N, C-alpha and C positions, 0 to 999 in steps of 0.2 A: 234776494239780489245775489248775483254771481259776478265775480271778478276774476280776471286771468292775469297772471304774471309769467314772464318767460325769463329764464336765466340761461344764457348761452354757455357753451363749453369754454375752452381757452383758460384753464385755471392752472393747477399746481403740478399735474403729473403728465407723463408722456402721451396719454391717450386724449388729452385736452378735455377732460371731464371735470365736473365739480368734485371737490375733495370728498373722499369717503372716510369711513372710520379707520381704515388702515393707514391713510395719509395722516390723520390726526394723531394716531398712536405713534407712528414713525417720527413725526415732528416732535412729540413730547419725549420720545426716547433719545433723540439727538441732544435736546436741551429742554429743561422744563418750561422755559419761557417761549420756545418756538411753537409749541402746541397752542398756547394761549394767543400768540400773535396770529397764527394761521386762522384760528376761530374768529378773532376780532376782524381780521381782513375780510373773511368770508361774510361776516355779519354786514360789513359795509357794501360788499358786492350785492347782497340781498337787499339792503336798504336802498341802494341806487336803482335796482330793478323795480322795487315797490314804488318808489317815487315816480319812475317813468310811466308805469302802467296804472297807478291808482292815485293820481293827483286829486287832492282835495276830498278824498274819501275818508269818512269816519264811520266806524262800525261799533255800535253799542250792543248788538245782539250776539248770542253765541254763534260760533262759526264751525264749519267743517272744512278741512284742508285736504285736498287731494294732490299728491305729487306724482306726475307722470314723467318717467325717465326715458329719454331717447338717447341711449348709449351708442357709442360708435361700434360696439360689438357686444357679445354676451359673456365677456370674461369675468366681470365683477358680479358678486352675488348681491341680491337685493338688500340684505342686512348691512352690507358695507356701503352701498351707495345711498342708503337711507339716512346718512349723517346730516342731510340738509335741514331736517325739521327743527332742530334746536337753533341754529343760526338764523333761519328764516323767521321763526316765531319771535325770537329776540328782536329782529329787525322790524317786524310788524309793530311791536311795542315802541321801539326806538323812534320810528317815524310817526308815531301817534295815530296809526290806523285803528288800533285797538287799545283800550286803556290798560290792559294787562294780558300777559300770555299764560295766565293760570287756567285751571279747569273751568272756571266760570265763563270764560270767553272761548277757549279752544276746546271743543267737546268731542271732536272726531278728527282722526288723522288716517289717511289712506295712502298706500304706496302702490303704484301700478307700473309695470314695465310696458312701455310703449314700443313702437317700431324702432328697430335699430336705424341709426342715421350717421353714417361715417362722415359725411360732409358737414352736418349741422347738429352735433351732439348738444343736447339742451335738457332742461327740466321745465316742463309746463306745470304751473301751479294754479289750481282752481280753488278759490275761496268762496264758500257759499254761506250766506246767513241762514241760520236754522230758525224756523218760525216757532 
């Protein structure tokens, strides 16, 4: 089975993209509590998107997650924008889609740069059950 979730831009920085590692590091540097708050806030953004796209879904099998980034431009490096995996996987467990976000359930993670989209920056997330 395959599921899709979309997380729109409109977040923390000037480019209206999801927060990246540099955003997380900068928030922590300003104040130790700010980095944690930013992460907690983004877990809730992810949880709300998961609830919207995956109503009443429960997955017991291992999964593969593919993150497809549609950035407004090509300025950020893939390692920086790849920050989403931890908050998104925490949110999958939080909303009880998967029982745990450990290696027994999340067995593959892929990051792909999609088309740039200045008007609609977003992250498309594909969750596939592994047979």
